[in-house]
C-alpha positions in Angstrom: 91.7 64.0 2.7 90.3 67.2 4.0 91.8 68.4 7.3 89.4 69.8 9.9 91.6 72.3 11.5 90.6 74.6 14.4 92.4 77.7 13.4 91.4 79.5 16.6 93.1 76.9 18.6 96.2 76.8 16.4 96.4 80.6 16.6 96.0 80.5 20.3 98.9 78.1 20.6 101.1 80.0 18.1 100.4 83.5 19.5 101.3 82.5 23.1 98.0 82.2 24.8 98.7 78.7 25.9 102.2 79.8 27.1 100.6 82.7 29.0 98.1 80.4 30.7 100.8 77.9 31.8 103.2 80.8 32.9 100.4 82.3 35.0 99.7 79.0 36.6 103.4 78.4 37.3 103.9 81.9 38.8 100.8 81.3 41.0 102.3 77.9 42.1 105.7 79.4 42.8 104.1 82.1 44.9 102.0 79.5 46.8 105.3 77.8 47.7 107.0 81.0 48.7 109.2 81.1 45.7 109.8 84.6 44.5 110.8 83.9 40.9 109.8 85.5 37.6 109.3 83.4 34.5 112.4 84.9 32.9 114.4 84.1 36.1 113.1 80.5 35.9 114.2 80.3 32.3 117.7 81.4 33.2 117.9 79.0 36.1 116.7 76.1 34.0 119.1 77.0 31.2 122.2 77.5 33.4 121.6 74.3 35.4 122.7 72.3 32.4 125.0 74.8 30.6 127.3 76.1 33.3 129.6 79.0 32.3 128.0 80.0 29.0 128.6 83.6 27.8 125.9 86.1 28.4 125.5 86.6 24.6 124.9 82.8 24.2 122.4 82.9 27.1 120.5 85.7 25.3 120.5 83.9 22.0 119.4 80.6 23.3 116.7 81.9 25.6 115.4 84.6 23.2 115.8 87.4 25.8 117.3 90.6 24.4 120.6 91.9 25.7 119.4 94.9 27.7 116.7 92.8 29.4 119.2 90.0 30.1 121.7 92.4 31.6 119.1 93.8 34.0 117.8 90.3 34.8 121.3 89.0 35.6 122.1 92.1 37.7 119.0 91.4 39.8 119.7 87.7 40.0 123.3 88.5 41.2 121.9 90.8 43.9 119.7 87.9 45.0 122.7 85.6 45.0 121.4 83.2 42.3 124.1 83.8 39.6 127.6 85.2 39.3 129.3 86.6 36.2 132.9 86.5 35.4 134.9 88.2 32.6 136.0 85.8 29.9 139.8 85.5 29.8 140.0 85.6 26.0 137.5 88.4 25.4 137.3 90.9 28.3 134.0 92.3 26.8 132.2 89.0 27.4 131.0 87.4 30.6 130.5 83.8 31.6 127.4 83.2 33.7 127.2 80.6 36.4 124.7 79.5 39.0 125.6 79.9 42.6 124.9 77.3 45.3 121.8 79.3 46.2 120.7 79.4 42.5 121.1 75.7 42.2 119.1 75.1 45.4 116.4 77.4 44.1 116.3 75.7 40.8 115.8 72.3 42.5 112.9 73.7 44.6 111.3 75.5 41.7 111.7 72.4 39.4 109.5 70.4 41.8 106.8 73.1 41.6 107.2 73.4 37.8 106.8 69.7 37.4 103.5 69.6 39.3 102.3 72.7 37.3 103.2 71.1 33.9 101.7 67.7 34.8 98.5 69.5 35.8 98.5 71.4 32.5 99.1 68.2 30.5 96.5 66.1 32.4 94.5 63.8 30.2 97.2 63.6 27.5 98.9 60.3 26.9 102.6 59.8 26.3 102.0 59.2 22.6 100.1 62.5 22.3 102.8 64.4 24.2 105.6 63.0 21.9 103.6 64.0 18.8 102.9 67.4 20.2 106.6 67.9 21.1 107.7 66.8 17.7 105.1 69.1 16.0 106.1 72.1 18.1 109.8 71.4 17.5 109.2 71.2 13.8 107.4 74.5 13.7 110.2 76.0 15.8 112.8 74.6 13.4 110.8 75.8 10.3 110.8 79.4 11.6 114.5 79.4 12.7 115.6 81.4 9.6 113.0 84.0 10.4 114.6 84.5 13.8 118.0 84.9 12.2 119.1 81.3 13.2 120.3 78.5 11.1 118.7 76.0 13.5 116.6 75.8 16.5 117.9 76.9 19.9 120.0 74.2 21.5 117.8 74.9 24.6 115.0 73.3 22.7 117.0 70.6 20.8 115.9 67.0 20.8 117.1 65.2 23.9 117.3 68.4 26.0 116.8 68.1 29.7 113.3 69.3 29.4 112.2 66.2 27.4 
């Protein structure tokens, strides 16, 4: 059986154009609701809402944000009152990162907007298509884990994660 693949579409998905389009829509929708939140801040809020007290190193690894960028991001989020960091008791060089009450409230408000944005982006796709798409993307992600220096996909994207 010959596959009729649209390589332009596949490349657009794999090189981030779809992600960029959704991210732009999300940031526009955040702004329209008076939510001053970057896409990286949203990623951190979303991650920490289910993984309270992870180390900053683990946060970097699971969100694919490099350490210097994460440090600056967390410093800015601390100034805004969204997160707090505390020194790990067993390793004074490491920090645990937690959401503050303000961070949790922002996450709830932003999640409502993100849900509307995502539903709009996925309009016209049935449940079965979305399940297949999710499985395909997760498989691609898992297949490239070794190229990212991982033995498996990020737990942030693991099956059964809160974003399912």
